[in-house]
C-alpha positions in Angstrom: 0.5 56.5 -83.2 -1.5 54.5 -81.0 -4.7 55.4 -79.2 -4.2 55.7 -75.4 -7.5 54.3 -73.6 -7.6 55.9 -70.2 -10.2 55.5 -67.0 -10.2 58.8 -64.7 -6.4 59.3 -64.3 -5.2 56.1 -65.5 -4.0 54.7 -68.8 -5.1 51.0 -69.1 -4.3 50.3 -72.5 -3.8 51.4 -76.3 -5.0 50.5 -79.7 -3.9 51.4 -83.5 -6.1 53.8 -85.1 -8.1 51.3 -87.3 -8.9 49.0 -84.2 -10.1 52.1 -82.4 -12.7 53.1 -85.2 -14.1 49.8 -84.8 -13.5 49.1 -81.0 -13.8 52.4 -79.0 -16.7 54.4 -80.9 -19.0 56.4 -78.6 -20.8 53.8 -76.2 -19.2 50.9 -77.5 -17.9 48.3 -74.9 -14.4 47.8 -74.1 -13.3 44.8 -72.1 -9.7 44.9 -70.3 -8.4 42.4 -67.8 -12.0 40.7 -67.1 -13.6 44.1 -66.4 -15.9 46.2 -68.5 -16.0 50.0 -69.5 -17.9 52.1 -71.7 -16.4 54.4 -74.3 -17.4 57.9 -73.5 -15.3 60.3 -75.9 -12.8 59.2 -78.4 -10.8 62.2 -79.8 -8.6 60.3 -83.1 -6.5 63.7 -83.2 -5.5 63.9 -79.8 -5.2 59.8 -79.7 -7.1 59.7 -76.7 -10.4 57.7 -75.5 -11.8 57.8 -72.3 -13.8 54.9 -70.8 -15.6 54.3 -67.9 -16.4 51.2 -65.8 -19.9 49.6 -66.3 -22.2 46.7 -65.4 -23.6 45.1 -68.7 -24.5 41.8 -69.8 -24.0 42.3 -73.5 -21.1 43.2 -76.1 -20.8 45.6 -79.1 -19.7 45.0 -82.6 -19.1 47.2 -85.3 -20.5 46.7 -88.8 -18.0 48.1 -91.5 -18.2 49.4 -95.0 -15.4 49.1 -97.0 -14.2 50.5 -100.6 -11.4 48.5 -102.0 -10.1 49.6 -105.6 -6.6 48.3 -107.1 -5.1 51.6 -108.4 -2.0 50.5 -110.1 -1.3 47.1 -111.8 2.1 45.7 -111.2 1.7 42.0 -112.1 -1.0 39.6 -113.7 -1.6 35.8 -113.7 -4.3 33.4 -114.8 -5.6 30.5 -112.7 -7.9 28.2 -114.7 -9.8 31.1 -116.1 -9.6 33.2 -112.9 -7.9 36.6 -113.2 -5.4 37.6 -110.7 -4.0 41.1 -110.5 -1.5 42.4 -107.9 -0.6 46.0 -107.3 -1.2 49.4 -105.5 -4.7 49.3 -103.8 -6.4 52.0 -102.1 -8.6 51.3 -99.0 -11.4 53.3 -97.5 -12.7 51.7 -94.6 -15.6 53.0 -92.4 -17.7 51.7 -89.7 -21.2 52.8 -90.0 -23.0 51.4 -86.9 -22.8 48.7 -84.0 -25.1 45.9 -82.6 -25.7 45.2 -79.2 -25.1 41.6 -78.6 -26.4 39.8 -75.4 -23.8 37.1 -74.2 -24.6 33.5 -73.9 -27.8 34.2 -75.9 -26.0 36.3 -78.7 -29.5 37.6 -79.7 -29.2 41.2 -80.7 -30.7 43.5 -78.6 -30.2 46.9 -80.5 -28.3 49.1 -82.6 -26.4 52.5 -82.5 -24.8 54.5 -85.4 -21.2 55.6 -85.4 -20.1 59.0 -86.5 -16.4 58.7 -87.5 -14.4 59.6 -90.5 -13.5 56.6 -92.7 -9.8 55.5 -92.6 -8.1 56.0 -96.0 -4.8 54.5 -97.0 -2.8 53.0 -99.9 -1.1 49.6 -99.7 -0.4 46.6 -102.0 -2.9 43.7 -102.7 -4.3 41.9 -105.2 -8.0 41.1 -106.6 -9.4 38.0 -107.6 -12.0 37.4 -110.3 -13.4 34.0 -110.4 -13.9 32.3 -113.8 -16.2 33.5 -116.0 -17.4 29.8 -117.1 -18.1 29.0 -113.1 -20.0 32.7 -112.7 -22.2 31.9 -115.5 -22.9 28.2 -114.3 -23.6 29.5 -110.4 -25.8 32.3 -112.0 -28.0 30.1 -113.6 -29.0 28.1 -110.1 -28.9 31.3 -108.1 -27.1 34.8 -108.5 -26.5 34.4 -104.6 -24.6 31.4 -104.6 -21.4 33.7 -106.1 -21.4 35.9 -103.3 -21.7 32.8 -100.7 -18.6 31.8 -102.5 -16.5 34.8 -102.4 -17.7 35.8 -98.8 -16.7 32.2 -97.9 -13.5 31.9 -99.6 -12.3 35.6 -98.1 -13.2 34.1 -94.6 -10.8 31.1 -94.7 -8.2 32.6 -96.7 -7.6 35.1 -94.4 -7.3 32.7 -91.5 -5.1 30.3 -93.3 -2.9 32.4 -95.7 -0.8 34.2 -93.3 0.9 30.8 -92.3 2.6 30.9 -96.2 3.9 34.3 -95.8 5.0 34.1 -91.9 2.5 36.4 -91.3 -0.6 36.9 -88.7 -3.9 37.0 -89.2 -4.0 40.8 -88.4 -1.5 41.8 -91.3 -3.7 40.9 -94.2 -7.0 41.5 -94.5 -9.5 40.3 -97.4 -12.2 41.6 -98.8 -15.2 41.4 -101.3 -15.8 44.4 -103.5 -17.0 45.3 -107.1 -14.2 45.6 -110.2 -14.9 47.1 -113.3 -14.2 44.6 -116.4 -14.2 45.5 -120.2 -16.8 46.8 -121.4 -18.0 48.7 -118.6 -19.1 45.9 -116.9 -19.0 45.3 -113.0 -18.7 42.3 -111.0 -17.7 41.2 -107.5 -14.3 40.3 -107.0 -12.4 39.3 -104.0 -9.4 41.3 -102.6 -6.4 40.3 -100.4 -4.4 42.9 -99.2 -1.7 44.2 -96.3 -3.3 45.9 -93.4 -0.1 47.9 -92.8 0.0 51.2 -94.8 2.1 51.1 -98.0 2.6 47.3 -97.5 5.2 45.1 -96.5 5.0 42.1 -98.7 2.5 39.6 -96.8 0.3 39.8 -99.9 2.7 39.8 -102.8 4.0 36.5 -101.0 0.3 35.1 -100.9 -0.2 36.3 -104.9 3.0 34.0 -105.6 1.8 30.9 -103.8 -1.6 31.6 -104.2 -2.0 27.9 -105.7 -1.0 26.6 -102.2 -3.3 28.7 -100.4 -6.1 27.3 -101.9 -5.1 23.9 -101.5 -4.6 24.5 -97.7 -8.0 25.8 -97.7 -9.4 23.3 -99.9 -7.8 20.4 -97.3 -9.5 22.1 -94.2 -12.8 21.9 -96.0 -12.6 18.5 -96.9 -11.2 17.4 -93.2 -13.9 19.5 -91.2 -16.7 17.2 -89.9 -19.3 19.9 -90.5 -22.1 19.9 -92.8 -23.2 23.2 -92.9 -20.2 25.6 -92.3 -18.7 26.0 -88.8 -15.8 28.6 -87.6 -13.2 26.1 -87.9 -13.6 25.8 -91.8 -16.4 28.4 -93.2 -18.7 29.8 -90.6 -22.3 29.9 -91.8 -22.5 33.5 -92.2 -18.9 35.4 -93.1 -18.5 38.6 -91.9 -19.1 41.7 -94.6 -22.3 40.5 -96.0 -24.7 43.2 -96.0 -27.6 41.8 -98.7 -30.8 40.5 -96.8 -31.3 38.0 -99.5 -27.9 36.7 -99.3 -27.8 36.6 -95.5 -30.9 34.9 -95.2 -29.6 32.1 -97.7 -26.5 31.7 -95.9 -28.2 31.3 -92.5 -30.6 28.8 -93.8 -28.8 26.5 -96.0 -25.1 24.6 -96.2 -24.4 27.5 -99.1 -21.2 29.1 -97.3 -19.2 26.0 -97.4 -20.9 24.4 -100.6 -20.5 27.8 -102.7 -17.0 28.2 -101.3 -16.0 24.4 -102.1 -17.2 24.9 -105.7 -15.0 28.1 -105.9 -12.1 26.3 -105.0 -12.8 23.6 -107.3 -13.2 25.7 -110.4 -9.8 27.3 -109.1 -7.6 24.5 -108.7 -9.1 22.1 -111.3 -11.0 24.3 -113.8 -14.1 22.1 -113.2 
């Protein structure tokens, strides 16, 4: 049941409910056929959004808050000390605020709140808990490096893994969230799951060929000519990072690509 976008009396487009939360919130800039519109009113119950044409030199970008939880385990695997667990996943996604970003310069020129209810659904997916030896070795240098590696791998997996399951980048989602381990300990884990409610098998296929997915990521990073990360391999600041210290590290160094490369080596070789 898509949300219809109308200007005056004409319907100019439609968008799925999850996309509408991150694209059509009040005061969002919606682009259609080379023109820009501002969202004036989004009614998710009636599946309608009213927009009006505007002339501005910026676009808006939503900042999401996600909570992902594996509710039932169906299968497990171990890869060089890393724990993989496939099963039913509960996803809670909510846009918290939006940024106004000026075109050309890409400078942030303002913020605004988004007051929409979260979108909660159940699907299928798997979690990846990195090898404990790798985690301890990396944390002894800088604890932020673990987060840099997980967010970096999350970024490149989302864009490459769909090719192994005949899917599209919109069919799967990746996220970094906390996972409870034995002894009431909590550590960050990488989650990969179907974006379609109920799940249709994309994440399950990637779980089955996960080592091939990692080798593809490894090849892309090794063959990329950049030295500090780029959108073609692992961008210097992957989406989803909400920690200021980690964000500073990623922006000021090559941590994104270097830490991701380190995690890939640990997963593929155990080193």
